[in-house]
Short mmCIF file of the C-alpha atoms (twelve columns), coordinates in Angstrom:
data_MODEL
# 
_entry.id   MODEL 
# 
loop_
_atom_site.group_PDB 
_atom_site.id 
_atom_site.type_symbol 
_atom_site.label_atom_id 
_atom_site.label_alt_id 
_atom_site.label_comp_id 
_atom_site.label_asym_id 
_atom_site.label_seq_id 
_atom_site.Cartn_x 
_atom_site.Cartn_y 
_atom_site.Cartn_z 
_atom_site.pdbx_PDB_model_num 
ATOM 1   C CA . MET A 1   27.448 -19.101 0.877   1 
ATOM 2   C CA . TYR A 2   26.066 -22.459 1.950   1 
ATOM 3   C CA . LEU A 3   26.174 -22.353 5.742   1 
ATOM 4   C CA . GLY A 4   27.910 -20.739 8.696   1 
ATOM 5   C CA . PHE A 5   28.801 -21.340 12.305  1 
ATOM 6   C CA . GLU A 6   30.739 -19.698 15.107  1 
ATOM 7   C CA . ILE A 7   33.681 -20.952 17.123  1 
ATOM 8   C CA . GLU A 8   34.043 -20.258 20.821  1 
ATOM 9   C CA . HIS A 9   37.219 -20.960 22.800  1 
ATOM 10  C CA . TYR A 10  39.437 -21.541 19.774  1 
ATOM 11  C CA . LYS A 11  42.056 -24.277 20.184  1 
ATOM 12  C CA . THR A 12  45.308 -24.541 18.243  1 
ATOM 13  C CA . PHE A 13  45.439 -27.516 15.850  1 
ATOM 14  C CA . GLU A 14  49.216 -27.643 15.690  1 
ATOM 15  C CA . MET A 15  52.205 -25.354 16.134  1 
ATOM 16  C CA . ILE A 16  52.397 -22.618 13.507  1 
ATOM 17  C CA . SER A 17  55.669 -20.696 13.493  1 
ATOM 18  C CA . ASN A 18  55.873 -16.943 13.913  1 
ATOM 19  C CA . ALA A 19  57.709 -16.844 10.579  1 
ATOM 20  C CA . ALA A 20  54.744 -18.481 8.816   1 
ATOM 21  C CA . ILE A 21  52.340 -15.983 10.366  1 
ATOM 22  C CA . ASP A 22  54.602 -13.079 9.394   1 
ATOM 23  C CA . ASP A 23  54.760 -14.410 5.816   1 
ATOM 24  C CA . TYR A 24  50.957 -14.542 5.724   1 
ATOM 25  C CA . ARG A 25  50.774 -10.933 6.873   1 
ATOM 26  C CA . LYS A 26  53.373 -9.970  4.266   1 
ATOM 27  C CA . GLN A 27  51.238 -11.468 1.499   1 
ATOM 28  C CA . ALA A 28  48.377 -9.267  2.685   1 
ATOM 29  C CA . ARG A 29  50.615 -6.205  2.682   1 
ATOM 30  C CA . ASP A 30  51.726 -7.064  -0.854  1 
ATOM 31  C CA . ALA A 31  48.103 -6.506  -1.880  1 
ATOM 32  C CA . ALA A 32  48.313 -2.951  -0.563  1 
ATOM 33  C CA . VAL A 33  47.996 -0.083  -3.015  1 
ATOM 34  C CA . ASN A 34  51.342 1.630   -3.544  1 
ATOM 35  C CA . ASP A 35  50.681 4.021   -6.419  1 
ATOM 36  C CA . LEU A 36  47.239 5.588   -6.792  1 
ATOM 37  C CA . ALA A 37  48.143 6.734   -10.296 1 
ATOM 38  C CA . ASP A 38  47.733 3.116   -11.444 1 
ATOM 39  C CA . TYR A 39  43.985 3.393   -10.762 1 
ATOM 40  C CA . VAL A 40  43.284 6.850   -12.207 1 
ATOM 41  C CA . ILE A 41  41.363 6.334   -15.467 1 
ATOM 42  C CA . GLY A 42  40.787 9.951   -16.446 1 
ATOM 43  C CA . GLN A 43  39.594 13.354  -15.319 1 
ATOM 44  C CA . ILE A 44  36.190 15.014  -15.033 1 
ATOM 45  C CA . ASP A 45  35.976 18.708  -14.163 1 
ATOM 46  C CA . LYS A 46  39.733 18.642  -13.510 1 
ATOM 47  C CA . LYS A 47  39.290 15.916  -10.890 1 
ATOM 48  C CA . ASP A 48  41.007 12.529  -11.111 1 
ATOM 49  C CA . VAL A 49  38.608 9.606   -11.508 1 
ATOM 50  C CA . ILE A 50  39.716 6.499   -9.596  1 
ATOM 51  C CA . ASP A 51  38.485 3.138   -10.894 1 
ATOM 52  C CA . ALA A 52  36.863 1.592   -7.811  1 
ATOM 53  C CA . LYS A 53  36.496 -1.808  -9.503  1 
ATOM 54  C CA . GLU A 54  40.209 -2.110  -10.303 1 
ATOM 55  C CA . LEU A 55  41.103 -0.839  -6.835  1 
ATOM 56  C CA . ALA A 56  38.886 -3.531  -5.317  1 
ATOM 57  C CA . LYS A 57  40.603 -6.213  -7.414  1 
ATOM 58  C CA . LYS A 58  43.945 -5.128  -5.975  1 
ATOM 59  C CA . ILE A 59  42.695 -5.165  -2.391  1 
ATOM 60  C CA . PHE A 60  40.826 -8.477  -2.831  1 
ATOM 61  C CA . PRO A 61  43.218 -10.657 -4.865  1 
ATOM 62  C CA . GLN A 62  41.911 -13.990 -3.526  1 
ATOM 63  C CA . GLN A 63  38.690 -14.990 -5.255  1 
ATOM 64  C CA . ASP A 64  38.314 -18.707 -4.533  1 
ATOM 65  C CA . ALA A 65  38.180 -19.117 -0.743  1 
ATOM 66  C CA . HIS A 66  36.288 -22.048 0.756   1 
ATOM 67  C CA . VAL A 67  35.832 -20.177 4.049   1 
ATOM 68  C CA . PHE A 68  35.235 -16.545 5.020   1 
ATOM 69  C CA . LEU A 69  36.586 -15.921 8.529   1 
ATOM 70  C CA . SER A 70  35.086 -13.005 10.488  1 
ATOM 71  C CA . HIS A 71  36.993 -11.979 13.602  1 
ATOM 72  C CA . SER A 72  38.327 -9.149  15.731  1 
ATOM 73  C CA . HIS A 73  41.578 -7.496  14.652  1 
ATOM 74  C CA . ARG A 74  42.872 -8.259  18.159  1 
ATOM 75  C CA . ASP A 75  42.488 -11.965 17.355  1 
ATOM 76  C CA . GLU A 76  44.401 -11.657 14.082  1 
ATOM 77  C CA . ARG A 77  47.208 -13.996 15.125  1 
ATOM 78  C CA . GLU A 78  44.773 -16.770 16.073  1 
ATOM 79  C CA . ALA A 79  42.805 -16.148 12.871  1 
ATOM 80  C CA . ILE A 80  45.917 -16.473 10.701  1 
ATOM 81  C CA . GLU A 81  47.016 -19.547 12.644  1 
ATOM 82  C CA . PHE A 82  43.584 -21.103 12.050  1 
ATOM 83  C CA . ALA A 83  43.731 -20.204 8.351   1 
ATOM 84  C CA . LEU A 84  47.183 -21.744 7.933   1 
ATOM 85  C CA . SER A 85  46.058 -24.921 9.717   1 
ATOM 86  C CA . LEU A 86  43.076 -25.258 7.380   1 
ATOM 87  C CA . GLU A 87  45.220 -24.536 4.323   1 
ATOM 88  C CA . LYS A 88  47.359 -27.530 5.295   1 
ATOM 89  C CA . ARG A 89  44.124 -29.491 4.895   1 
ATOM 90  C CA . GLY A 90  43.358 -28.029 1.501   1 
ATOM 91  C CA . VAL A 91  40.819 -25.491 2.782   1 
ATOM 92  C CA . LYS A 92  41.417 -21.917 1.608   1 
ATOM 93  C CA . VAL A 93  40.440 -19.229 4.102   1 
ATOM 94  C CA . PHE A 94  39.760 -15.529 3.549   1 
ATOM 95  C CA . VAL A 95  40.891 -13.681 6.692   1 
ATOM 96  C CA . ASP A 96  38.938 -10.436 6.679   1 
ATOM 97  C CA . SER A 97  41.336 -8.372  8.815   1 
ATOM 98  C CA . CYS A 98  44.088 -8.902  6.268   1 
ATOM 99  C CA . VAL A 99  42.037 -6.536  4.100   1 
ATOM 100 C CA . TRP A 100 40.400 -3.970  6.357   1 
ATOM 101 C CA . GLY A 101 43.389 -3.963  8.695   1 
ATOM 102 C CA . TYR A 102 45.321 -1.961  6.095   1 
ATOM 103 C CA . VAL A 103 42.534 0.312   4.882   1 
ATOM 104 C CA . GLY A 104 43.800 3.058   7.155   1 
ATOM 105 C CA . ASP A 105 47.029 3.205   5.166   1 
ATOM 106 C CA . LEU A 106 45.074 3.559   1.925   1 
ATOM 107 C CA . LEU A 107 42.900 6.309   3.405   1 
ATOM 108 C CA . LEU A 108 46.005 8.203   4.446   1 
ATOM 109 C CA . LYS A 109 47.499 7.904   0.950   1 
ATOM 110 C CA . ILE A 110 44.336 9.168   -0.746  1 
ATOM 111 C CA . ASN A 111 43.910 12.046  1.674   1 
ATOM 112 C CA . ALA A 112 47.577 13.007  1.417   1 
ATOM 113 C CA . HIS A 113 47.215 13.239  -2.359  1 
ATOM 114 C CA . TYR A 114 43.744 14.722  -2.800  1 
ATOM 115 C CA . SER A 115 42.581 16.427  0.406   1 
ATOM 116 C CA . ASP A 116 43.246 20.053  1.279   1 
ATOM 117 C CA . LYS A 117 45.727 20.211  4.133   1 
ATOM 118 C CA . GLU A 118 47.610 22.584  6.363   1 
ATOM 119 C CA . GLU A 119 50.609 22.247  8.638   1 
ATOM 120 C CA . ILE A 120 50.188 23.394  12.241  1 
ATOM 121 C CA . GLY A 121 53.005 22.823  14.680  1 
ATOM 122 C CA . GLY A 122 54.482 20.055  12.567  1 
ATOM 123 C CA . ILE A 123 51.150 18.219  12.374  1 
ATOM 124 C CA . THR A 124 49.326 17.765  9.065   1 
ATOM 125 C CA . ASN A 125 45.591 18.473  9.217   1 
ATOM 126 C CA . PHE A 126 43.375 17.356  6.322   1 
ATOM 127 C CA . SER A 127 40.093 18.877  5.184   1 
ATOM 128 C CA . TYR A 128 37.341 17.375  7.341   1 
ATOM 129 C CA . ASP A 129 34.716 17.282  4.584   1 
ATOM 130 C CA . LYS A 130 37.037 15.788  1.959   1 
ATOM 131 C CA . CYS A 131 38.287 13.159  4.406   1 
ATOM 132 C CA . ASN A 132 34.688 12.173  5.118   1 
ATOM 133 C CA . ASP A 133 33.936 11.877  1.397   1 
ATOM 134 C CA . VAL A 134 36.996 9.669   0.828   1 
ATOM 135 C CA . ALA A 135 36.240 7.464   3.842   1 
ATOM 136 C CA . ALA A 136 32.589 7.027   2.839   1 
ATOM 137 C CA . SER A 137 33.519 5.983   -0.712  1 
ATOM 138 C CA . LEU A 138 36.273 3.608   0.396   1 
ATOM 139 C CA . PHE A 139 34.250 1.978   3.171   1 
ATOM 140 C CA . LEU A 140 31.241 1.520   0.882   1 
ATOM 141 C CA . MET A 141 33.439 -0.219  -1.692  1 
ATOM 142 C CA . LEU A 142 35.111 -2.344  0.967   1 
ATOM 143 C CA . ASN A 143 31.801 -3.342  2.540   1 
ATOM 144 C CA . GLU A 144 30.372 -4.387  -0.826  1 
ATOM 145 C CA . GLU A 145 33.453 -6.483  -1.614  1 
ATOM 146 C CA . LEU A 146 33.362 -8.169  1.791   1 
ATOM 147 C CA . HIS A 147 29.721 -9.088  1.174   1 
ATOM 148 C CA . ARG A 148 30.633 -10.458 -2.249  1 
ATOM 149 C CA . MET A 149 33.373 -12.579 -0.696  1 
ATOM 150 C CA . ILE A 150 30.946 -13.970 1.895   1 
ATOM 151 C CA . ASP A 151 28.471 -14.857 -0.846  1 
ATOM 152 C CA . ALA A 152 31.197 -16.487 -2.965  1 
ATOM 153 C CA . SER A 153 32.587 -18.577 -0.091  1 
ATOM 154 C CA . GLU A 154 30.900 -21.830 0.873   1 
ATOM 155 C CA . CYS A 155 31.273 -21.487 4.629   1 
ATOM 156 C CA . PHE A 156 31.111 -18.452 6.951   1 
ATOM 157 C CA . ILE A 157 32.922 -18.789 10.290  1 
ATOM 158 C CA . PHE A 158 32.752 -16.248 13.106  1 
ATOM 159 C CA . PHE A 159 35.339 -16.201 15.901  1 
ATOM 160 C CA . ASN A 160 33.206 -15.446 18.972  1 
ATOM 161 C CA . THR A 161 35.675 -14.063 21.523  1 
ATOM 162 C CA . GLN A 162 35.794 -11.378 24.187  1 
ATOM 163 C CA . ASN A 163 37.456 -9.156  21.599  1 
ATOM 164 C CA . SER A 164 34.785 -9.592  18.926  1 
ATOM 165 C CA . VAL A 165 31.791 -9.604  21.305  1 
ATOM 166 C CA . SER A 166 32.856 -6.834  23.657  1 
ATOM 167 C CA . ILE A 167 29.571 -6.408  25.540  1 
ATOM 168 C CA . LYS A 168 27.558 -9.360  26.783  1 
ATOM 169 C CA . GLY A 169 23.836 -8.868  27.246  1 
ATOM 170 C CA . TYR A 170 23.963 -10.030 30.849  1 
ATOM 171 C CA . GLU A 171 26.374 -7.203  31.721  1 
ATOM 172 C CA . GLY A 172 23.433 -4.806  31.741  1 
ATOM 173 C CA . PHE A 173 24.529 -2.387  29.008  1 
ATOM 174 C CA . ALA A 174 21.890 -3.472  26.523  1 
ATOM 175 C CA . GLU A 175 19.619 -6.343  25.589  1 
ATOM 176 C CA . GLY A 176 21.682 -8.926  23.717  1 
ATOM 177 C CA . ASP A 177 25.388 -9.057  22.907  1 
ATOM 178 C CA . ARG A 178 27.164 -6.142  21.213  1 
ATOM 179 C CA . THR A 179 30.349 -5.523  19.235  1 
ATOM 180 C CA . PHE A 180 32.315 -2.318  18.757  1 
ATOM 181 C CA . SER A 181 33.322 -3.384  15.245  1 
ATOM 182 C CA . PRO A 182 31.137 -2.089  12.384  1 
ATOM 183 C CA . TRP A 183 32.870 -4.633  10.102  1 
ATOM 184 C CA . ILE A 184 31.844 -7.591  12.269  1 
ATOM 185 C CA . TYR A 185 28.311 -6.199  12.498  1 
ATOM 186 C CA . SER A 186 28.081 -5.849  8.710   1 
ATOM 187 C CA . GLU A 187 29.490 -9.328  8.048   1 
ATOM 188 C CA . LEU A 188 27.186 -11.050 10.550  1 
ATOM 189 C CA . ALA A 189 24.149 -9.146  9.300   1 
ATOM 190 C CA . PHE A 190 24.892 -10.075 5.687   1 
ATOM 191 C CA . SER A 191 25.532 -13.729 6.567   1 
ATOM 192 C CA . ALA A 192 22.066 -13.830 8.150   1 
ATOM 193 C CA . LYS A 193 20.344 -12.584 4.998   1 
ATOM 194 C CA . THR A 194 22.340 -13.868 2.029   1 
ATOM 195 C CA . ARG A 195 21.200 -16.702 -0.213  1 
ATOM 196 C CA . TYR A 196 22.207 -20.151 1.039   1 
ATOM 197 C CA . THR A 197 23.326 -22.189 -1.957  1 
ATOM 198 C CA . LEU A 198 25.709 -25.112 -2.338  1 
ATOM 199 C CA . ARG A 199 27.451 -24.728 -5.658  1 
ATOM 200 C CA . PRO A 200 27.830 -27.930 -7.707  1 
ATOM 201 C CA . ARG A 201 30.737 -30.039 -6.430  1 
ATOM 202 C CA . LYS A 202 31.535 -33.579 -5.362  1 
ATOM 203 C CA . ARG A 203 30.364 -34.419 -1.841  1 
ATOM 204 C CA . LEU A 204 32.033 -36.624 0.711   1 
ATOM 205 C CA . PRO A 205 29.799 -39.698 1.176   1 
ATOM 206 C CA . ARG A 206 28.069 -39.663 4.545   1 
ATOM 207 C CA . GLY A 207 29.457 -42.065 7.107   1 
ATOM 208 C CA . ILE A 208 33.029 -41.314 6.027   1 
ATOM 209 C CA . VAL A 209 33.949 -39.264 8.378   1 
ATOM 210 C CA . GLY A 210 44.012 -1.050  12.912  1 
ATOM 211 C CA . ALA A 211 43.257 1.315   11.914  1 
ATOM 212 C CA . MET A 212 44.642 4.460   10.580  1 
ATOM 213 C CA . GLU A 213 46.569 6.393   13.233  1 
ATOM 214 C CA . SER A 214 45.180 9.874   13.783  1 
ATOM 215 C CA . HIS A 215 46.840 12.972  15.140  1 
ATOM 216 C CA . LYS A 216 44.799 14.953  17.657  1 
ATOM 217 C CA . VAL A 217 45.453 18.599  18.352  1 
ATOM 218 C CA . HIS A 218 42.864 18.877  21.131  1 
ATOM 219 C CA . ARG A 219 42.121 15.957  23.423  1 
ATOM 220 C CA . ALA A 220 38.410 15.514  24.017  1 
ATOM 221 C CA . MET A 221 37.178 15.257  27.589  1 
ATOM 222 C CA . ALA A 222 35.030 12.262  26.654  1 
ATOM 223 C CA . SER A 223 34.964 9.598   23.968  1 
ATOM 224 C CA . ALA A 224 32.276 7.362   22.543  1 
ATOM 225 C CA . SER A 225 32.058 4.029   20.764  1 
ATOM 226 C CA . PHE A 226 29.147 2.613   18.792  1 
ATOM 227 C CA . ALA A 227 27.921 -0.757  20.070  1 
ATOM 228 C CA . PHE A 228 26.427 -2.889  17.282  1 
ATOM 229 C CA . GLU A 229 24.072 -5.813  17.753  1 
ATOM 230 C CA . ILE A 230 25.611 -9.260  17.402  1 
ATOM 231 C CA . ILE A 231 23.425 -10.992 14.811  1 
ATOM 232 C CA . ASN A 232 24.362 -14.630 15.341  1 
ATOM 233 C CA . LEU A 233 21.164 -16.521 16.190  1 
ATOM 234 C CA . HIS A 234 21.415 -18.209 12.780  1 
ATOM 235 C CA . LEU A 235 24.906 -19.607 13.486  1 
ATOM 236 C CA . PRO A 236 25.386 -23.020 15.146  1 
ATOM 237 C CA . LYS A 237 27.924 -22.982 17.966  1 
ATOM 238 C CA . LEU A 238 31.069 -25.107 17.929  1 
ATOM 239 C CA . SER A 239 33.841 -25.114 20.493  1 
ATOM 240 C CA . GLY A 240 37.496 -24.968 19.635  1 
ATOM 241 C CA . ASN A 241 37.760 -28.575 20.817  1 
ATOM 242 C CA . ASP A 242 35.013 -29.630 18.370  1 
ATOM 243 C CA . VAL A 243 36.961 -28.296 15.398  1 
ATOM 244 C CA . LYS A 244 40.334 -29.524 16.654  1 
ATOM 245 C CA . SER A 245 38.924 -33.018 17.227  1 
ATOM 246 C CA . LEU A 246 37.764 -33.212 13.608  1 
ATOM 247 C CA . ALA A 247 41.111 -31.870 12.385  1 
ATOM 248 C CA . ASP A 248 42.944 -34.544 14.354  1 
ATOM 249 C CA . LYS A 249 41.000 -37.507 13.022  1 
ATOM 250 C CA . THR A 250 39.855 -36.892 9.440   1 
ATOM 251 C CA . PRO A 251 42.222 -37.536 6.515   1 
ATOM 252 C CA . HIS A 252 40.067 -35.567 4.066   1 
ATOM 253 C CA . VAL A 253 41.114 -32.281 2.479   1 
ATOM 254 C CA . GLY A 254 39.478 -29.329 0.743   1 
ATOM 255 C CA . PHE A 255 35.708 -29.433 0.362   1 
ATOM 256 C CA . PHE A 256 35.671 -32.995 1.728   1 
ATOM 257 C CA . TRP A 257 37.212 -31.665 4.966   1 
ATOM 258 C CA . LEU A 258 34.329 -29.204 5.237   1 
ATOM 259 C CA . ASP A 259 31.827 -31.978 4.493   1 
ATOM 260 C CA . ALA A 260 33.319 -34.057 7.315   1 
ATOM 261 C CA . LEU A 261 32.869 -31.106 9.680   1 
ATOM 262 C CA . TYR A 262 29.277 -30.576 8.499   1 
ATOM 263 C CA . TYR A 263 28.397 -34.256 9.022   1 
ATOM 264 C CA . GLU A 264 30.188 -34.587 12.366  1 
ATOM 265 C CA . HIS A 265 28.058 -31.858 13.945  1 
ATOM 266 C CA . ASP A 266 24.953 -31.996 11.708  1 
ATOM 267 C CA . LEU A 267 25.670 -28.391 10.742  1 
ATOM 268 C CA . GLU A 268 23.545 -28.405 7.598   1 
ATOM 269 C CA . ASN A 269 20.320 -29.245 9.420   1 
ATOM 270 C CA . GLU A 270 21.079 -27.079 12.446  1 
ATOM 271 C CA . PHE A 271 21.951 -24.094 10.254  1 
ATOM 272 C CA . LYS A 272 18.690 -24.428 8.309   1 
ATOM 273 C CA . ASP A 273 16.675 -24.767 11.530  1 
ATOM 274 C CA . ARG A 274 18.360 -21.752 13.079  1 
ATOM 275 C CA . CYS A 275 17.808 -19.627 9.962   1 
ATOM 276 C CA . GLN A 276 14.113 -20.499 9.907   1 
ATOM 277 C CA . ALA A 277 13.787 -19.757 13.627  1 
ATOM 278 C CA . ALA A 278 15.575 -16.435 13.207  1 
ATOM 279 C CA . ILE A 279 13.143 -15.458 10.438  1 
ATOM 280 C CA . LEU A 280 10.126 -16.386 12.566  1 
ATOM 281 C CA . ASN A 281 11.482 -14.509 15.576  1 
ATOM 282 C CA . GLY A 282 12.599 -11.517 13.503  1 
# 
């Protein structure tokens, strides 16, 4: 990762058809795991051993993204639209929800195959302890792979919306903004601490400018959600109009398109200054 920023008030670059967005989603679904047997590499103590590395390769087929896009699942359509608009400009985008949005399906498949279960009134109940073990292993693997993707991408972009930042500090719930998404929290926290390195490449000369559905037998009288700190002091802020304006006027593609965006808003210097300030204030 070289630098990051956040976008507020996203603006559409151009019209992206529903069919194109559906095709993008379909490509993500094609990366879903259909047969767990393909990833069983042996047995120990009569238990199947699943190769986590090969499973991760299946879930994360794209390895060469320019941009890692962190966003709320509720903003998935806008995220895919943004990704498709950048891809037209030669910029490859990793849309995180296209991975963790289907993890629930994988959890259900693993639990259906390996967890103890019983049928009560037509509802399948899985072993609580075994489900927890499966979820912990899968989420740990997923979190590590998401961090690896952030590190491998040049640019980290966070969609700052009402959906991703559900609680604003001024609303009195807590000091600072909060999110209900543990994935967003993990991605922002990692982006604030990872190494910032520009891998060797040609530069544009300056001046050329879901979740798994669950069945409940007993409805609880109360519910709770964890509110995670929004760690974004290190990210420069751009508006949707800022990004759209650059998209409308620059002819550059790929890494040069990113360079044009960096230069237009002095993102490299601002990102470095913000990172240093965050360290001093941390």
